[in-house]
C-alpha positions in Angstrom: 23.9 -15.5 2.3 23.0 -17.6 5.3 22.0 -16.9 8.8 25.4 -17.8 10.1 26.8 -14.6 8.6 24.7 -12.4 10.9 26.7 -11.6 13.9 24.5 -10.7 16.9 21.5 -8.4 17.3 22.9 -5.1 18.7 19.5 -3.5 18.4 18.1 -5.6 21.3 19.4 -3.0 23.8 17.2 -0.4 22.3 14.0 -2.5 22.9 13.9 -1.3 26.5 11.3 -2.7 28.9 8.3 -2.1 26.6 9.3 -4.1 23.6 9.7 -7.9 23.8 12.9 -9.3 22.4 11.0 -12.3 20.9 7.5 -12.5 19.2 4.8 -14.1 21.3 3.4 -17.6 20.5 1.0 -17.4 17.5 -2.4 -16.4 18.6 -4.4 -17.2 15.5 -4.2 -19.6 12.6 -5.6 -17.1 10.0 -6.6 -13.5 9.4 -10.2 -14.7 9.4 -9.8 -16.0 13.0 -8.1 -12.8 14.1 -10.9 -10.7 12.5 -13.7 -12.8 14.1 -11.9 -12.7 17.5 -11.7 -8.9 17.4 -15.3 -8.5 16.3 -16.4 -10.8 19.2 -14.3 -9.0 21.8 -15.3 -5.5 20.7 -18.7 -6.1 19.2 -20.3 -2.9 20.5 -17.4 -0.6 19.6 -17.2 1.5 16.5 -14.8 -0.1 14.2 -14.8 2.2 11.1 -16.1 5.6 10.4 -15.9 6.9 6.8 -15.8 10.7 6.4 -16.2 12.5 3.1 -14.9 16.1 2.5 -18.1 17.8 3.6 -18.1 16.0 6.9 -20.9 13.5 6.1 -20.1 10.1 7.4 -21.2 6.6 8.3 -20.0 4.0 10.8 -19.9 0.3 11.4 -19.4 -1.5 14.7 -17.2 -4.5 15.1 -20.3 -6.6 15.5 -21.7 -5.3 12.2 -18.4 -5.9 10.4 -18.5 -9.5 11.6 -22.0 -10.2 10.5 -21.6 -8.4 7.1 -18.3 -10.1 6.4 -19.9 -13.5 7.2 -22.6 -12.7 4.7 -20.1 -11.7 2.0 -18.2 -14.9 2.6 -21.4 -16.9 2.0 -22.0 -14.9 -1.1 -18.5 -15.8 -2.5 -18.7 -19.5 -1.6 -22.3 -20.2 -2.5 -23.5 -17.6 -5.0 -20.2 -17.2 -6.8 -19.3 -20.9 -6.3 -15.7 -20.1 -5.4 -13.3 -22.7 -4.0 -10.7 -22.2 -1.3 -7.7 -20.3 -2.7 -9.7 -18.6 -5.5 -8.6 -15.0 -6.0 -10.9 -12.0 -5.4 -9.7 -8.6 -6.6 -10.8 -5.6 -4.4 -10.5 -2.3 -6.2 -11.9 0.1 -3.6 -10.8 3.3 -1.9 -11.1 3.8 1.9 -14.8 3.1 2.4 -16.9 1.1 4.8 -17.2 -1.6 2.1 -13.5 -2.3 2.1 -13.1 -4.0 5.6 -16.3 -5.9 5.1 -15.2 -7.3 1.7 -11.6 -8.0 2.8 -12.6 -9.8 5.9 -15.3 -11.6 3.9 -12.7 -12.8 1.4 -10.5 -14.3 4.2 -13.5 -15.9 5.9 -14.4 -17.6 2.6 -10.9 -19.1 2.5 -10.1 -17.1 -0.6 -7.2 -14.9 -1.6 -7.4 -11.1 -1.6 -5.9 -9.3 -4.5 -5.6 -5.6 -3.6 -5.9 -3.3 -6.6 -5.5 0.5 -6.9 -8.8 2.0 -8.0 -6.9 4.5 -10.2 -5.3 1.8 -12.3 -5.8 2.1 -16.0 -7.5 -0.5 -18.1 -4.2 -2.0 -19.2 -2.9 -2.2 -15.6 -6.1 -3.8 -14.4 -6.0 -6.3 -17.3 -2.5 -7.4 -16.4 -3.1 -7.9 -12.7 -6.5 -9.6 -13.1 -5.1 -12.0 -15.8 -1.9 -12.7 -13.9 -3.8 -13.5 -10.7 -6.6 -15.4 -12.5 -9.2 -13.3 -10.6 -12.7 -14.8 -10.5 -14.6 -12.1 -8.6 -14.0 -8.3 -8.9 -15.2 -5.9 -6.2 -14.9 -2.3 -7.7 -16.0 1.2 -6.7 -18.9 2.3 -8.9 -17.3 5.6 -10.0 -14.9 3.6 -12.1 -17.4 1.1 -13.6 -16.8 2.6 -17.1 -13.5 0.6 -17.2 -15.3 -2.7 -16.9 -16.4 -3.2 -20.5 -12.8 -3.1 -21.7 -11.4 -5.3 -19.0 -13.8 -8.0 -17.9 -14.3 -9.7 -21.3 -10.5 -10.2 -21.6 -10.2 -11.9 -18.2 -11.5 -14.9 -16.3 -13.7 -12.7 -14.1 -17.0 -14.4 -13.5 -18.8 -11.9 -11.2 -18.5 -8.2 -10.6 -19.7 -6.5 -7.3 -20.2 -2.7 -7.2 -19.8 -0.6 -4.1 -20.3 3.2 -3.7 -18.2 5.6 -1.7 -21.1 6.4 0.7 -22.1 2.7 1.1 -23.7 2.0 4.5 -24.0 5.7 5.4 -27.3 6.6 7.0 -30.0 7.0 4.4 -30.1 10.9 4.1 -26.3 11.4 3.9 -25.9 8.5 1.5 -28.6 10.0 -0.7 -27.0 13.5 -0.7 -23.5 12.2 -1.5 -24.8 10.0 -4.3 -26.8 12.9 -5.7 -23.8 15.2 -5.7 -21.7 12.5 -7.4 -24.4 11.8 -10.1 -25.8 15.3 -10.8 -23.2 17.9 -9.9 -19.8 16.1 -10.1 -21.1 13.6 -12.7 -18.7 11.0 -11.4 -21.2 8.1 -11.5 -20.9 6.5 -15.0 -23.6 4.2 -16.3 -23.0 0.5 -15.7 -22.0 -1.1 -19.1 -23.6 -4.3 -20.2 -21.4 -7.3 -19.4 -21.6 -11.0 -20.1 -21.1 -11.7 -16.4 -23.5 -10.9 -13.5 -23.1 -7.5 -11.8 -24.3 -7.2 -8.2 -24.4 -4.3 -5.9 -22.7 -4.9 -2.5 -26.0 -4.6 -0.6 -27.6 -7.2 -2.8 -24.5 -9.5 -2.4 -24.8 -9.2 1.4 -28.6 -9.9 1.3 -27.9 -13.0 -0.9 -25.3 -14.2 1.6 -27.6 -13.7 4.6 -30.4 -15.8 3.0 -28.2 -18.9 3.2 -28.0 -18.6 7.0 -24.6 -20.3 6.7 -22.0 -20.5 9.5 -18.9 -18.9 7.9 -16.6 -20.8 10.2 -17.0 -23.9 8.1 -14.9 -22.1 5.4 -12.1 -20.7 7.6 -11.6 -23.0 10.5 -9.4 -25.3 8.4 -7.1 -22.5 7.4 -3.5 -22.7 8.5 -0.8 -20.0 8.8 1.0 -21.4 5.8 -2.1 -20.8 3.5 -2.0 -17.9 1.0 -3.9 -14.8 2.2 -2.8 -12.0 -0.2 -1.4 -11.5 -3.6 0.0 -8.0 -3.1 1.3 -6.7 -6.4 4.5 -4.9 -6.6 7.0 -3.9 -9.4 10.6 -5.1 -9.1 13.8 -4.8 -11.0 12.0 -5.6 -14.3 9.2 -3.2 -13.7 6.6 -5.9 -14.4 4.0 -6.1 -11.7 4.4 -9.3 -9.7 2.2 -10.7 -7.0 4.0 -11.1 -3.7 2.6 -14.2 -2.0 1.8 -13.3 1.6 0.6 -16.1 3.8 -1.8 -15.7 6.8 1.2 -16.4 9.0 3.3 -13.7 7.5 0.6 -11.1 7.9 -0.2 -12.2 11.4 3.4 -12.1 12.4 3.8 -8.6 11.0 0.7 -7.5 13.0 2.4 -8.8 16.2 5.6 -7.0 15.2 3.8 -3.7 14.6 2.0 -4.0 18.0 5.2 -5.0 19.7 6.7 -1.6 18.8 3.8 0.6 19.8 1.2 -1.3 21.9 2.4 0.3 25.1 1.2 3.6 23.7 -2.3 2.5 22.7 -5.4 2.1 24.8 -9.1 1.5 24.4 -9.6 5.1 23.2 -7.2 4.7 20.3 -8.5 6.3 17.1 -6.4 6.1 13.9 -6.8 8.4 10.9 -6.4 6.4 7.7 -5.7 8.7 4.8 -3.3 6.2 3.2 -5.2 3.8 0.9 -6.0 0.4 2.5 -5.1 -1.3 -0.7 -1.5 -0.3 -0.1 0.4 -2.8 2.0 1.5 -0.3 4.6 -2.0 0.9 5.5 -3.4 -2.6 5.1 -1.1 -4.1 7.8 -0.7 -1.1 10.1 -4.1 0.7 9.9 -6.5 -2.1 9.0 -5.1 -5.3 10.6 -3.1 -4.0 13.6 -5.5 -1.4 14.9 -8.4 -3.8 14.2 -6.8 -6.4 16.4 -6.8 -4.1 19.4 -10.3 -2.7 19.0 -9.4 0.7 17.8 -11.6 3.1 15.9 -10.5 3.7 12.3 -11.5 6.9 10.6 -11.3 6.4 6.8 -10.7 9.1 4.2 -11.8 8.0 0.7 -9.5 10.5 -1.0 -6.8 12.5 0.8 -6.3 14.9 -2.1 -6.6 17.8 -1.8 -5.4 17.6 1.8 -8.4 19.8 2.9 -10.4 16.5 2.5 -9.0 15.6 6.0 -10.2 18.7 7.8 -13.6 17.5 9.0 -12.2 14.2 10.2 -9.4 15.9 12.1 -11.8 18.4 13.6 -14.6 16.0 14.5 -12.9 12.9 15.8 -10.5 12.2 18.7 -7.5 11.2 16.5 -4.7 9.7 18.5 -2.6 8.2 15.6 -2.0 9.2 12.0 -0.1 7.2 9.5 1.2 8.8 6.3 4.1 9.6 4.0 6.3 12.6 4.0 4.2 14.5 1.5 1.1 14.1 3.7 2.8 15.4 6.8 4.3 18.3 4.8 1.0 19.2 3.3 -0.8 19.2 6.7 1.7 21.4 8.4 1.2 23.9 5.6 -2.6 24.1 6.1 -3.8 27.0 8.2 -6.7 25.0 9.6 -4.4 22.2 10.8 -1.7 24.5 12.3 -4.3 26.6 14.1 -6.1 23.6 15.6 -3.9 20.4 15.5 -5.5 17.2 16.8 -5.4 17.6 20.6 -5.5 13.9 21.4 -2.6 12.9 19.1 0.0 10.5 20.5 2.2 10.1 17.5 2.3 9.8 13.7 3.8 6.9 11.8 5.8 7.6 8.6 6.6 5.0 6.0 6.5 4.4 2.2 9.3 7.0 1.5 12.0 8.9 3.3 10.8 11.3 5.9 12.5 14.7 5.5 14.1 16.1 8.7 12.6 19.5 8.1 9.1 18.0 7.9 9.6 16.0 11.1 10.7 19.1 12.9 7.8 21.1 11.6 5.3 18.4 12.6 6.7 18.3 16.1 6.5 22.1 16.4 2.8 22.1 15.2 1.5 19.1 17.0 3.9 18.6 19.9 4.1 14.9 19.0 6.8 12.9 17.1 6.7 11.3 13.7 8.1 7.8 14.1 9.8 6.6 10.9 10.0 3.0 9.8 10.9 0.9 6.8 9.3 -1.9 5.0 8.6 -3.4 1.6 5.7 -5.4 0.1 7.8 -8.6 0.2 8.0 -8.3 4.0 4.3 -7.7 4.7 5.7 -4.9 4.9 7.3 -3.7 8.3 11.0 -4.5 8.7 12.2 -1.8 11.1 10.7 0.9 13.2 11.8 3.7 15.5 10.9 3.0 19.2 8.7 5.5 20.8 9.9 8.1 23.3 13.5 9.1 23.8 14.8 6.1 22.0 13.5 7.4 18.7 16.3 8.5 16.4 15.5 11.2 13.8 16.9 10.4 10.3 17.0 6.7 11.1 14.5 4.0 9.9 14.8 2.6 13.4 15.7 -0.9 14.6 14.5 -4.3 13.3 11.1 -5.4 14.7 11.1 -8.4 17.0 11.7 -11.7 15.3 13.5 -10.1 12.4 17.1 -10.5 11.4 18.9 -8.1 9.0 22.2 -8.2 7.3 24.2 -5.8 5.1 26.2 -7.4 2.2 28.3 -6.2 -0.7 27.9 -7.2 -4.4 29.7 -10.5 -3.7 27.2 -11.3 -0.9 29.9 -10.9 1.8 29.0 -9.0 5.0 30.2 -5.4 4.9 32.4 -3.8 7.6 30.6 -2.1 10.5 29.3 1.3 9.5 29.8 0.6 5.8 26.9 0.6 3.3 25.6 -2.6 2.0 22.5 -4.1 0.5 19.9 -4.7 3.2 18.8 -8.3 3.6 15.8 -9.4 5.7 14.8 -12.7 7.3 11.7 -13.1 9.4 8.3 -14.7 9.7 6.8 -11.8 7.8 8.7 -12.6 4.6 6.7 -13.5 1.5 6.7 -17.1 0.1 7.8 -15.8 -3.3 6.3 -14.2 -6.4 3.1 -15.7 -7.8 4.1 -18.1 -10.6 7.5 -16.3 -11.2 10.2 -18.7 -10.0 13.1 -16.9 -11.6 12.1 -13.6 -10.0 11.6 -15.4 -6.7 15.0 -16.9 -6.8 16.6 -13.6 -7.4 14.9 -11.9 -4.5 14.4 -14.7 -1.9 17.6 -16.7 -1.2 18.1 -19.0 1.7 15.3 -17.4 3.5 16.6 -13.8 3.1 14.7 -11.1 1.1 17.2 -9.1 -0.9 15.6 -5.7 -0.7 17.7 -3.9 -3.3 18.1 -1.0 -0.8 21.5 0.1 0.4 21.8 0.9 4.1 24.2 1.4 7.0 23.9 0.2 10.6 25.1 2.0 13.7 26.9 0.1 16.4 23.7 -0.1 18.4 21.6 -1.5 15.6 19.9 1.7 14.2 19.6 1.6 10.4 19.9 4.3 7.8 18.9 4.0 4.2 21.6 5.4 1.9 20.3 4.8 -1.5 18.2 2.5 -3.6 20.0 -0.1 -5.5 17.1 -0.4 -7.9 16.2 2.5 -10.1 13.0 2.9 -8.1 11.2 6.2 -8.0 8.8 6.8 -5.1 6.0 9.3 -5.8 4.0 10.1 -2.6 4.9 6.8 -1.2 4.0 4.7 -4.3 6.6 2.7 -6.1 7.1 3.7 -9.8 9.4 1.5 -11.8 11.2 3.1 -14.8 10.9 0.1 -17.0 7.1 0.2 -16.8 7.1 3.8 -17.9 9.7 3.2 -20.6 7.5 0.3 -21.9 4.6 2.7 -22.2 6.6 5.3 -24.0 7.9 2.6 -26.4 4.3 2.1 -27.5 4.2 5.6 -28.9 5.2 5.6 -32.5 6.7 9.1 -32.3 9.2 7.9 -29.7 12.5 6.2 -30.7 14.1 5.8 -27.3 13.2 6.6 -23.8 14.7 6.5 -20.3 13.1 7.3 -17.0 14.6 8.6 -13.7 13.3 10.3 -10.6 13.7 14.0 -9.8 13.2 15.8 -6.5 9.7 17.2 -6.0 8.6 19.4 -3.1 5.0 18.0 -3.1 5.5 14.3 -3.9 9.1 13.6 -2.7 10.0 12.4 -6.1 8.5 12.8 -9.5 9.0 11.0 -12.8 11.1 12.5 -15.5 11.2 11.0 -19.0 14.1 11.5 -21.4 12.8 10.9 -24.9 14.4 10.7 -28.4 12.0 11.4 -31.3 11.5 8.8 -34.0 12.9 10.4 -37.2 10.7 8.1 -39.3 7.5 9.1 -37.7 5.0 10.8 -40.0 2.8 13.4 -38.3 3.0 16.1 -35.8 6.4 16.8 -34.1 6.9 15.1 -30.8 5.9 17.4 -27.9 5.8 17.2 -24.1 2.0 17.5 -24.2 1.7 14.6 -26.6 3.9 12.3 -24.5 2.0 13.1 -21.3 -1.4 12.5 -23.1 -0.1 9.2 -24.3 1.1 8.1 -20.9 -2.2 9.0 -19.3 -4.0 6.3 -21.4 -1.7 3.6 -20.1 -0.6 4.6 -16.6 -2.0 5.6 -13.3 -1.7 9.3 -12.7 1.2 9.1 -10.2 3.2 7.2 -12.8 2.8 9.8 -15.6 6.0 11.8 -16.2 5.9 15.2 -14.5 8.9 16.3 -16.5 9.8 15.5 -20.1 13.1 16.2 -21.7 13.3 15.7 -25.5 16.9 14.9 -26.6 18.7 14.0 -29.8 20.3 11.0 -28.1 20.7 9.3 -24.8 23.9 8.2 -23.1 24.7 4.5 -23.7 27.2 1.9 -22.8 29.5 0.3 -25.4 27.0 -2.5 -25.9 24.1 0.0 -26.5 22.5 -0.1 -23.0 21.0 3.3 -22.0 22.9 4.6 -19.0 20.4 5.8 -16.4 23.2 6.6 -14.0 24.5 9.3 -16.3 21.0 10.8 -16.5 20.7 10.7 -12.7 24.1 12.4 -12.4 22.7 15.2 -14.6 19.6 15.5 -12.3 21.8 15.7 -9.2 23.9 18.5 -10.8 20.8 20.3 -12.0 19.1 20.3 -8.6 22.3 21.1 -6.6 22.3 24.4 -8.4 18.7 25.2 -7.5 
């Protein structure tokens, strides 16, 4: 596929007067420069407010974030002796520590490796080993995982941060006491062969050097690597998408091009989606930070009541989320009785937005849900619905400025207008490839085009619709779950002979994981049960990847060469749920 096969950009007519057809000239050379610029321009404004379920909170101004991230950069470069390009894993929920650490990593000239705090030991081990992580910043409530992980990796330093970090003294004390005494969620710190430092001590160490952090980031260029953002793929093996400073900055400009006309100095975004997820990282963290917005952080959005105090106490103008979050909110009495009165719009991504949910949201809030589309390999935003009367429900919108799209068949030939084809993307936001995986890179990134694996159609005026996923991807609450990974985990259970995994519809999470399992007749011990399978999976997989449904079968459908046919199982699922 080459650019010559793309015929025109029909979506340009939908840009109207408020969306520029082309991206502006690059404003920054790096994310560090962008962050420093925002902190300088908006020094006195509140940048982040973290709100826990009982309403206790803490805030940081842009000026504080700037100074603290400078200190953390000095800690990384001097105390941890990191070199430019060294990888730093950040395994934090939405807390005040997250933006300080992330911006500090960029200012140090290092590479950020976002990591889900809920990952199991085996998932952490794979990611940290693959990325060759040297420093790990982890939330203290999961410190009990460190003893099993750190000795098997190249990690040289661990930094611990708490959920109420940087709260005023009394609220911080109360939250920590509840965690330690009542909830018992603060485990003891295990003895490790590497130094373990609290985040406050790390910042204090960095400040003592009185170093100018600009010495480490002023030489960065847009081509330099900024993030290793891990994703699955057709094999199910987690791969690090290499996202440069230029790719991330371009996507920030693309996000703002679509919505900047509807944002002002009073913009306040509710961030319930985790910042370690590429959607929230680019949209909530980077884009809103660049314009001086206030970001209200929710450490854990489950149960959905955890958002109540934040919604009630702050002038929320934007909310980003996935279908399941919007559905849950519109079924909460406190939300429907008193929806956020300053709300401009909500942004949906990560998974398909159900039409019924979008209608209900509009009925409750009087504001739209603007749906978009993206993927990790594109930093992530590819398309977005314009605001106002140009928004088209059921569509994933139009390509963002600077982006080309094409739809091709299995032979890589352009499909006829209106026909489904695999969606290809070319733009400055595209990844450079997968970290140290040239074969995977070659299969996904060809001639500058990212092959998304998603099947879409395009209307005559450029609006896109996702038809199906070419890959066997299951999306649970906006998170990608890859069947091969689950099947690999099941294969480690001696009582299992064969397994196949597909997605099934779920009212709460959009999709859920179903495992079809054949017992091993040679296994000696208790008969294979659903409970035993789920218990086994919980030791190897994050909670959202654990099968919700388990079907034990005598055999699985197979091709003549012995390949398990997931398509036959998916057909069974469709028939099953059509009759419900």
